[in-house]
N, C-alpha and C positions, 0 to 999 in steps of 0.2 A: 591453346592460343596464348601468346605472350601478352601480358597486361602491365602497363605502367600506370599507377593510380594517381589521379589528381587529388590535391589536398581538399580537406573538408571546408575550408573557408573560401567561399566564392567571392573574392575580394572586390571585383569590379561591381557586382550587384550591391554589395554592402555600401561601397562608396557612393554609388548613384543614389541609393535610397537615403543615405545620410545627408547628402547635399540637398536633395529635394525637400527633406524635412527640416533642413536648417539646424541640424543638431550640433554640428561643429563647423568652424569657418573653413573656407576653401584652402587657406594657407596651410592647414594641417597636412594636406596631401601634396603640396608643391615639392617638398623634398623627398617624397615617397615614390619616386619614379620607378624604382626597382620593384617588380611585382612580388618578390620574395621578402620585401622589407616590411615588417610590422611596426607600428608605432603605438605606444600606450601613452595617451595624453591626459587622462583624467585622474592621475595620481593625486591624492589629497593629503593634507597634513593636519594634525591637531596637536594641541599642547595642553597638558594638565599639570597644574602646580600641586606638589605633594605636601606642602606644609604652609602654614600661615605666613611664615617669614619669606616665602618664595625663594628659598635657597636650594630647593630640589624641584625637579620637573621631569615629566615623562613626555617625550616627543614620539608621535606615531605617524608613520607613513602608511597609507592604505592604497595598495595596488589593486585596482578593481578587476572585475570579471571581463575576460575576453569572450564575447558571444560565440557560441558554438552552433554550427549548423546541425540540424537533426540528421539522424541516420536511421534507416530501416534495418532491423536485425531480425533474421528468421532463424530460429533454433529448430533444427531437425534432430529429433531425439529418439534413439532406439529404446522403446519401452517394453521390449520383450524380456523374457527371463535372461537371455544371454547378454542383454544390454543393461542389466540392472545396475551394475557398478558405475558405468558412465552416466546413466540416467541420474543416479543419486548425486554424482558430482555436479551435474548441471543444476539440480535443485539447490545444492549447497552454494554453488556460484551465485545464483540469482537471489535465493531467499535465506541462505544460511550465513555462515561467517564470511563468505565471499562478499555478501551484501551488494550484489550487482544491481539490485533494484534501486538503491541509492546512487550508485555509480552512474546509472542512466538518467535519473530524474532529479537528484538532489540539487543539481546546478541550474535547474530551470529549463533545460532543453527538453522539448517534447519528442524524444526518440520514439519510433514506432517499433513494437516488439510483437512478433508472432511466434507462438510455440506450436510446432507440429510434432506430435508424438505418434509412434506407430509400432505395431506388431503385425498380426495378420490384417488388422484394420488400421485406419488412420484417424486421429482426432486432431482438431485445430482450434486454437483459441481465437483466431482472427487477430487483426492488428490492434494493439493496445498502446496508448500513448500517455498513460499516467501511472504514478506509483501505486495508488490505491487500487486501480484495476488489475495491475500485475500481481499485487499481493493476494488477490483472490485465488491465484493459481499457486498456492504455497506448496503444492506437491504434484508430482506427475505419477499417476497410478501405473503399476505394472499391468500390462495388457496380455490378453490371451494369444496363444499361437506363436508361430515363428515370425521373425522379422521379415516383412515384405518391403525390401528396399526400393523395388521398382515403383510401386504405387506411391511410396513416400516421396521419392524424387520427383515424380510427376506433380504431386501436390506442392512441393517446394517451388518447382518451375512456375506453376500457376500463381503462387504467392508472390514471386518476383514480378510477374507481369502486373499483378494487382498493385504492388508497391509503385511500379513505374507509372501506372495510371493515376495513382493517388497523389504523388508528388514527384519532384525532380531530385530527391535526395539520393545519395549513395545507398545501395542495398547490399547487405552482407548475409550470406547463407552460412550458418555455423552448424556443421553436421557432427553430432556426438554419436559415434558408433559404439557397438558392443565390443566384446573381447575378440570376436572373429568376424571376418569379412571374406566369405568364400564364394561370392556370387558376382565376381567381376564381369564375366562374360554376359550374365543375365541382365545386368543394369547398365551396360556400356551405352546403349541407345539413350537411356534416360539421363545419364551423366552428360552425354553429348548435347541433348536437348536443353538441359539446365545451363550448360556452358554457353549455349547460343543466345539464351534470353538475358544473360548477364551482360551489362554494358561495360565499357572501359572504366567507368567510375565505380563499378561494383566489385565484389570479391566473393570467393568460395573457399572456406576454411574447413578442414576436417580434423577430427581427433579420434584416435583409437587407443584402447587399453591393451597395448601389445609392445613388443620390442622395437619393431620397425614398421613404418607406415606402408600400406599397400602400394604397389607400383602403379596400379590403376588410379588410385587417389592422388598420388604424386603427379600423375600426368594431367589430371583434370583440375586440381586445386590451383588457385591463383599463384602466379609467379611474381616475385618482386625482388628488388635489390635492397637489402637493409641499409639504413643510414650508415655512412662511413665505410661501407664495404663495396667490393667490386663484383662479387659473384652472385648470380641470381639463385634464389631458393624457392622451393614450393611450400605453400601454406598447408601442407599435409603433415600432421604431427602425430607422434606416438609416445605414450608414457606407460611406464610399468607400475606406477603406484597412483592411488587415488589423489593423494595430496599434490603430486607433481602435475597430474591431469588438471585438477582444479586451478592450481597456480598458473599453469600455462594458459588456460582459458581466460583467467582473470587479467593477466598481462595483455593478452590480445584484445579483450573487450575494452580495456582502458584505451588502447591505441585506436580502436574503432570509433569510439564515441567522443574522444577528447584529443586536442592538441596538448603538447607538454613543453614546459621549460626543461631542458636537460643539460646538465653539467654547465650551469651558468653561474658565474661569479662576478660580483661587482662591489664597489666600495663607495660609501657615502662619507665625504670628508667634511670636517668643520671648515667654516669660511676662514680664509686668510685674514688675520688681524682682528678676529672677533675676540672679545674679552669677557663676555658674560658667562660662557660655560668654562668652568675651571677643570672639570674632569668628566669623562664618560664612565659611569660606574657599572652599568649592567645593560646588556642588549639581548634582544630576542627576535626571532622571526617565526611566524606560524601561518598556516593556511586556515582561513576563517571557517569555511563551510564544513569540510571533513578532515582537515588537518592531515596527518600522516597515516590516515586510516588504511590505505593500501600501500602502494609502492613508492609514493611520492616522499620527498625528503627536503626539508628546508632547515637552514641553521644560520645563526649570526654570531659573530665574535668581534671583540674590540681589536682594532688594528694594533700592531706592535708599538707604534708611536703614541698610542692612546688618543689619537685625534680623528678617529673615524670608525665606521661600522662596516665590517666586511660580511657580505651575504652570499650564501651558497644555495642554489636550487637544483634539484635533480629529480626529473620526472614529476614535476609539480604540474597538476592539471591547470591549464590556462583558464578554465572555467571557474577556478577558485579565486578568492580574494586574499592576497598576501598582506599580512600586517607585519611591519617592522617597527619595533619600539626601542627606544634608548632612554634609560634613566640617567639623568645628568645632575651634577652639582653646579649651582650658580653662584657667581660673585655677589655677595650681599650689597656691595657698593655700586653695582652697575644696574641702572634702572632700564636702560634701553629707550626707544626701540633700537634693536640691533639684529642684523642678519647673522644667524649662528651657523646655518648650513646653506651654502650657495645652491642655487638652482643648477641642475646638471642634466644633460642629455647623455645617457649611457647606452652605447651600442653593444649589444651582445651578438657576436658573430656565430652563425649556425646553431643557435641555441633554441629556436622554436621548432620542435619536431611536429610535422603534420602528415596527413595521409592516413589511410585506413590501417596502415601498419607502422605508423610513425616513421615512414621511410624517407620522407622529405625533410630537409633542414632549411631553415630560413633565418635571416637576421631579424633582430627585433630591437627597437630603440625605446628605452624607458625614459620618459621626461619627468624628472623629479623637480617639483617646485622648490623655491627657497623657503626656509623656515625663519621667521622673524619672531623674536621674543620682546615683549614689552611688559615690564613689571609695574609700569605707571598706570594711571587711571585711563579707562576707556569711556566713550561718550555715546549716548543715545540722543539723537536729534529728531524731533517730530515736525513734519510739514503737512500742510493741508492740500498741497497740489497747486498747480499754476493756472487752472482754468477759471478760477474766481466763482465757481458755483457752489462752494462749500460754505456753510454757515458755521460760526463758532470760532474758537481760538485753539491754536495748536498747544498741546501740553509743553511744559518747560523741559529744558535739557536735563538729562540724568547722567551722572558720572559715578563710576565705581571701578575698582581694580578688577581685571579679568578673573573670573571664577567666583567673585563675591555675588551674593544673592541680590537681585533687583526685581521690581514688579513693573511690568509693562503698564503704561498709562491707560486709563479708561477713556471712553469716547464721550463722556458727559458733555452735553452742549454742542456737539458736532453733528451736523446733518447735511443731507443733500437731497433735494426734491426728487421724488420718484425712485430713490435708491435706498437700500438698507446697508448698514455698516456690517462688514464681514471680517473685522479684525484689522491688524496693521501688517503691512507688507514692506519688505526691504526694497528701497528705491535706487540705491547706488552700490557700487562696488561688486566684488566677485560673488557675493551672496544674494544678488538681486533675485526677488521672487520668493524668498523664504518668508513664512507667515508666522505671526504671533497673535495670540488672542488678547483682547483687552483684559487687564488685571492678571495676566499670566505671570507666575513666578518663574524666573529663569536665573541661571548663572551668567553673569556678564561675560560675553564672548571675548576672545583675545583680539578683537578688532572693533572699530567704531561702527555704529549702526545709524542709518538714516531711514526713518519709517514714515510712510504715508498711509492714509486710510485705504482699505480695500473695499470697494463698493460692490454690492451684489447686483446682478442683473443689469450690467452696464448697457446703456443704449435702449432700455425698455421703458417706455412711458405708459402709465395706465390712463388710457383715453376712454372717453364716453363710448359705449357700445362694445368695448372689449370684455367687460366684466361678465362672467358666467353666472347665471342664476343658480343658486345652490340646488343641487340635485339630492333628493332625499332617499333614493334607492342606494343600498349600501352593500352590494355583493361584490366580492373580490373577483378578479378574472380567473378563468379556468387554467389549470396547470400553471400556477404562477411562477414556480421554480424555473421551468424551461423558458418562460417568458421573461426571466430575469427581473421580475417585478421589484424586488428589494435590492438589486445589485446596483449600487451607486459607485462601484469601485473605479470606474473610468471617468467619473465626473471630476472636473477641476474646480476647486474653490481657491481663489487667489493664487492661481498658477500651481497649485499642489493637488495631486490626485487624492481622492478620498481613500482609495485602496481598501485595505482591510481594517479600517479604524472605527468601524461601528461596534460599540461595546454593549449597548442595551437596546431592546425593542419593547415598546409599550403600546397597547391598544387603548383607544380613547373613544368616548361618545362625544363627538365634537362636530359642529357644522361650520365649515370653513368657506369663506368667500375667496375665490381665486380667479386668476386670469390665465387662460391657456397660452402657453409660450413654447410651441413645438420647435425642435431643432432637427437638423439632419440626422443626428445620432440618438435623439430621444423625442419621439413624437408625442409622448405623454407628459412632458415637462409642463409644470404650471408655476405661477407666482401667487403665493398666498398673500392676500391683502391685509395690511395692518399687523403683520407679525414679523418684525424686523429681525428677530432672533433666528428665523428659519433661513438656512443658507442654501437649501435646495429642496424641491418638492416635485412629485409626479403623481398623476392619477393612475392607480392600479386597479380601478374598478372594472367590472365587466361592462360591455357596451351599454350606455344609458345609465350607468351607475357612477357614483362619486365616492371613491375611497382614496384618501390622500395619504401617501407615505412621504414623510419629510424628516429632515435631520437638522439638529442644532448642535453646536459645539458643546462638548462636555469639558470637564476639568482634567482630562487625562490625555490631552493632545489627540483627541478623537471626537466621536460623535455619538449622540443618543438619537435613535430613530423612533418615530411615532407613527402609528397607523390609525387613521382617524376617519370616522364617518358619523353622521347623525344617527343616533340610536345604536351606536356600536358598529362593528364590522361583521358582515355575514360571509361565511366561507362558501365558496363555490362547490358544486357537486364533486368535481375532481380537483380538490385543493392539494395537489401533489407538490412536494418538495418546496414548500413556501419559503423556508429558511435555508435552503441548500444553495450551493454555488454551482452554476451551470456554464459550461464553455460552449458557446454556439458554434464555434469553428469545428471542434472535435465532436460536438454533440454528445458530450459526456459530462457527468458531474465531477467536480474537481475537489481536491483536498485543501488546496492553499488559496481559496478564493476569498470573496468579500466577507464571509462569515467566520473567518479564522479566529478573530478575537472577540466574537460575540459571546458574552458570559451570562447574560440574563435576558429572559423573555418574560414579560408580565402581560397575561391576557386580561387582567383587570376586570373580569366578568363582562368583557366587551367583544368577545369573539364567539359568534353564534355558529356552531357546527351542526345544528339539528337536521339540516337537509344534506349534509355532506355524505358522500358514499365512499370516497377514497381520500385518506390522509397519509398515504404512503410517503416515506422519505421526508417527512415534515421537517425534521431537524438533521437531515443527512450530513454527516461530517462537520457538525458544529463542534469542533475539537476543543473549544474553550468553554463550552456551555456548562454551567454549574447549577443554575436555578431556573425553573420554569414556574412562575407564580400563577396560580389559578388553573393549572392544567386539570386538576381533579374535578373542576366544574364543567368541563366540556361535555356536550351532549353528543355521544357517538353512537346513538341507538340505531342509526341508519347506515353506519359505516361498515363496509364489507372488507376493505383493504387497509391494514395497518402495517404493511410490509416496510421494514427498514426505518421505522418511525424515528428511532434514536441511533441509527447506524453511525458508528464512528464518533459518538459523543464521549470521547476518551477522558474528559474531566468530570463527567457526571458521577456523583457518589451515591445518590439515593433517588428513588422515584416511587411514588404511590399512586397507582391508577385503579385502586380497588373500587372506587365509587363509579367507575364507568359501567355502562350497559353495553356489553360487547356481544349481545345476542345475535347480531347480524353479521359479525365478522367471520369471514372464511379464510382469510390469509393474514396470519400474524408472523410470517417468517422474518428472520433477521431483526426482530423487534428491538433487541438491545445488542446486536452484534457489534463487536469491537468497542464496547463500552468498558475499557480496560480498568477503570477506577471504580466501577459500580460495586458497592458493598451491600447495599440494602435495597431490595425491590419488593414492593407490596402489590400483589395481583390476586386479591381475594375475590375470585370470580366463581359463582356457583354454576351448576350444570346448565341452567338457562343461558348463562353468559358464554359458555364454552361449547355448547352442543353443536354449533355450526362450523367450528374450526375444521379446516381441511388440511392446511399446511402450516406447520409451526417449525419448519426446518431452520437451523442456524439461529434460533431465537436468542441464545446466550453465547454465541460464538466469541471466543477470546475474552470473555468476562473474567479476567484473571484475578480479580479481587473478591469474587464470590467464594465464600467458605461453606455455607450451608443454605439449604432451601427450606429449612424446617418451619420458619415463620413467614414465609413469603406468600403463601396461598397457592403456589404452583403445585405443591404436593396433594392438594385437595381437588384438583381439577378432575372432571369426568369428560372423556374425549371420545364419544361414540362414533364420530365421523372423520377423525383425523386419518389421513392416508400417508402423509409425508412428515417425518420427524427426523430426518437425517441431520447429523451434525448439531443436534440441539445444544449440547454442552461442549462442543468442539473447543479444545485447548482451554478449558476452564481449569487452569493448572493448580489452583488452590482449593477447589471444591473438595470437601471431605466426605460429606454424607448427603444422601438424598433418598426419599421413599416415594416412589411413583406408583404404588400398588393400586391406588384408587383410579388411576387413569383408565385401565382396561380398554385400550384402543382397538376394538375388535375389527376395524377396517384398515388397520395400519398396513402399509406396503413396504416402506423403507425405514430402517433404523441404522443405516450406514453411518459410521463415524459418530455415533450418538455420544459416547463418552471418550472420543479419541483424544489421547494425550492429556487426560485428566490425571496428571502425575501424582496428585496427593489424594485421590479418591480412595477412601478406606472401606466404605461400605455403601451398598445401594440395595433397594428392594423394588422388585417389579412383580410382586406376588399375584398369582391368579389371572394373569393375562390370557385372553382368548384371541389367538392370532391366526385365523384361517387364511388371511390374505397376505401375510408377511412373506416377502420375497428375499430381502437382503439383510444380513448382519455383517456386511463387509466392514472390517476394522472397527466394529462397534465398541470394543473394549481395548483396542490396541494401545500399548504404551501406558496403561494404567498401572504404574509400578507398585503402588501400595495395596492394591486389592489382594486379599487372601482367599476370598470366597466369591465365586460366580455361580449362582444357583438359579437356573431357569426351569427346574423340575416341575414347578406348579403351572407352567404354561400349557395350554391345551390347543388342540387342532393346528399343530404346526404342519400344515398340509401343502404349502406353496413355496416354502423356503428353497432357494436355489443358489444362494451365494453366501459362503462362509469364508471368503478370502480374508486371511489375516485377522479373523474376528477377535481372537484372544492373544494375538502376537505380542510378545515382549511384556506380558504381565509377569514380570520377573519374580514377584513375591507370591504369586498365586499358588495356593496349596490344594484347594478343592474346586473342581469344575463339574457342574451338573447341567447337561443339555440333552436330556433323553427325548424319546418319542418324536423324532423327526420323521414324519410320514411322507414327506414330499419326494423321497427317493434318493438314489445315489448316483444314477447314471449322469444326470445333468447338473449335479451339484458342483459349484466352483469352490474347491477346497484349498487352493494354494496357500501354503504357510499358515493354515488355520491355527496351529498350536505351536508355532515357532517360539523359541526363547522363553518357554515356561520353566525356568531353571529350578523352581522350588516345588513343582507339582508333585503331589502325593496321591491324590485320589481323583478319578474321572468316571463319571456315570454317563454313558452314552447308550443306555438300554433303549430298546423299542424302535430302533432305526429300520428303514426299509431299503433292501438292495434290489433295485429295479433294472440293473444293467451294469456293465463294466464302465468305470470312469476312466477317461483317457489320462495318460500320464501327464499331459500338459496342464491338467487342471486338478490333479489329485496328490500333489506333493504336500501332504498334510504336515509332515515334519521337514520342510524344505531346507532349513539351514541349521536347526538345532533341536535337541530333545533333552528331556530331563536327565540329570546325571544320577539321581538317587532312585530309591524304590518307588514304583508307581503301581497303584492298584487300579485296574480298569474293569468296569462292569459293563459288559456288552450283552446282557441277557435280552430275551424276547425280540430278537431280530427276525425280520421276515425277508424271504427271497421270493421275488415274483417273476423272474425271467430265467430262461434256461442258461446253463453253463456259466453261471456267475462265479461259482466256487471252484472252477476248474483251473484257472490260471492265476497264480498268486501275484505275478508281476502286474497284470492288469488290475487286479483287485486292489492292490496297494492300500491295505487297510491300516487303520489308525494305530494298531498296537505293534507294528513292526519296529519296536524300539528297545527290545530286550526287557520288556516289562517283567517285574518280579511276581506280580499277582494278577490273575486274569480269570474272568468268568464269562462263559458263552453258553449259557443254558437256555432251554425253552425256545430254541429257534424253530420257526415254521418255514419249511421249504416249499409249501403250497404245491407239492407234487410236480414241481418243475424238474427238468432233466439236469442232473448234476453228477459230475464225476468227483467223488470226495477222496480219491486216492492221493491227490495233491494237497490235502488239508494239512498235512504235516508241515508244509511250507508256510502256512499262514496261521495255524493254531500254535501259539507259542508253548514252550515246554514247561510252563509253570502252573498249568491247570491241575487241580486236585480232583475234580469230578466233571462229568459231562452228562447232562440229563435233560429229559423233557423235550427232545427234538420231535417234531411232527411233520406231516406232509412229505414223507420220504419215499412214496411209491415211484417217483421218477428217478431215484438215485440209481446210477448204472454201475458204480464201483465204490467200495470202501477199503480196498486193499491198501494197506500201509497208512491208513488215515491217522492212526494214533502213534505212529513211529516216533520214538524218542521221548514219549511222555512218561518220564521216570517217576513223577510225583502223583500220577493219576491213581486214585483209590477207587473210584466208582464210575461206571459207565451205564447209562440207561437212556439211549437215544431212540429206541424203537417206539412206534406208535402204540 
């Protein structure tokens, strides 16, 4: 079906919404009758003088963000062995140097992403619309079995329908196939069904790692006509190298999620007749958010006549902010004011590329305002307003040259009955609504100011009967994070949103008298009586409780928050995510919310957590948090859930929780996950404290500043009931040593990714562990480049292990590996790439294993991609065979030592009287054995003919019972 795609900007809807909200005047659109004509009206200018004499200045134009409509992107990824290369390129595109996660979210647009990976089975992330959520899927695991494209395409079609029900945004299916696609006939119906659910605003794009794309895919992929061309093409692409594959996907992803300025040139000229600027000395143009991170390019140069700035933009994302600067020399004898750059409306023909493939071109008009310089003095005038209800006198006029320091006047002696002073607000000119605090130190702007008082709670009078009797119950509401209890970001104070300007939070023992003042957007808003410094307050107590959260202006252009109740504040039972930022629309916790600049929390011995059972996500994604005062005094004796307590606190350097009683805790997973600056952690908890831990997975995930756990207390834990410890030190890239021998987690089930990508780990100890329930060591030590020894020989009762996928892969410096006595068997073990890229391996002890059946080729590629190049000694003594015909077929057996090993021992095997034909043993017994002895249980052997053929170094044979 032929498709011509509509652009991503639904212009009519935007214009209607803008007019309804009164954001811009109607005249903006009068000249914009052509639907393909964009106009950028909000370009701003600023001037900074570079020396005291004001003979040099820097002029900056800021071309702001063009809002982008969200897009639904469904990645369909072949995660089977045959699709490994293309799967890896998708991971690199999204999480690696392609950095697609920032491409989709850095500009503020909440694109929805769904990753569907498949082999014989299908896995799906569901739709994700935030950077932090997508970053949790930093890898796509290789899956078992052959690729089942039919089921995967059905899942993709279902996801498209879900996207349509979820929103009206364009939906793009991006299919990353493996190196081969030989099932065209088998999936034709599914491709047809997917094509039918895609609307005319949607797209289907395919990528193959091959010379030419499949004819079937060319038929079903979306057809479009590239900008500036006349021939239609299909969005079915083929690449022969990984870098081209990734680069092609990156270019397409940019087009999918953003419009772009392409091949756009314009000039900003000095005003005719101006005399203040004597020369333009240096110019620059850059994109503010991500610059030239990907394919975008911007540049500026001085015009040949020296009287202007020429700017070039090519594939610059319209979601970025373009900054154009010019450093100029000024005539010392000209004071101004004088217009040095005239205002200009610059029309760029066919320069805005839109559509899911950037296939549409549109005109765009950039409205550059005039730039006026004035080296003389500027003036601040204070007025009290015209309604006559304000008592006191206005401060006197202040004058200073722009850029010089001035202090905004205080409000001493000024009052208005029933109102509180909330600072000064600009009352005239283009900067109306900007706010200044009393006594605030500023640099005099390059324009005059007229300031009037900003009165809090306009129109609210405190009348008899309104006052609320102080409530002495002091419990905070349940799940306060999801209730947005502390989120004041959408509150306006003097026409300015509070946003993410809360810097500190302090708990107080304080009885406040207040007036309920509910609004349509905040039913818990209150007015605190007699506290003029409070600019906003709400009751965050549970029903029938009084806990007041309020903010006051600080001295950093932001606010301090206080949480207050008589007798201090009592935590609710489920006091989850108290300091986290929650988006009620997406129902997700966000990274860039109200708490983004929160750096200090002071519990001040006024936060009672003695009855709390859940404190999970308490500081979730408080990325600027550096200090939590009094946290050591919290009573957590009844808390069962500490999950993600400090998740994403990337500025936190140290934390001591040793005084805590954690005897009731069962879930401590993700406790310090993504605390990338954490260097010192103190968790000196005894066995009573840790005896009930069940899950501790991802506890120190991406704690990239941790070097040693020696003095942390973690090494002394005893964990009798832990079952889940996967990814405990995931990507702790600077961790060097750790001794966990005391843990002995006898109920452990999962150790997947435990030390994954601990690149600098030099030694570890897990001595004497008893692990009868352990099932998985998947990638437990993968990419531990500095490890020289992995010794698990002291482990006992390895009776349930069934997954060794890439367990030791890419430990490139590993010399000694000991993992004997795996009793769980061979038939169902997932071995894929277990020992890949062990380039330095010299000695391997795998004695005492059990062969309970043939392992399928799809799971037993133990040396899937690489094997040691030097001499390797393998000890495979004391193996047991418990099923018939195991040793008959060398191909199915696919044993570990098929790598040309120089030294090999396979003594004391017990065949348990099973039926075996050993005549093929010469295919799997390598030719370097010097003796073969102690074999038993041989009564079921049917043949030994030729068993030892080619064993030229064999000196002694004694295998009979």
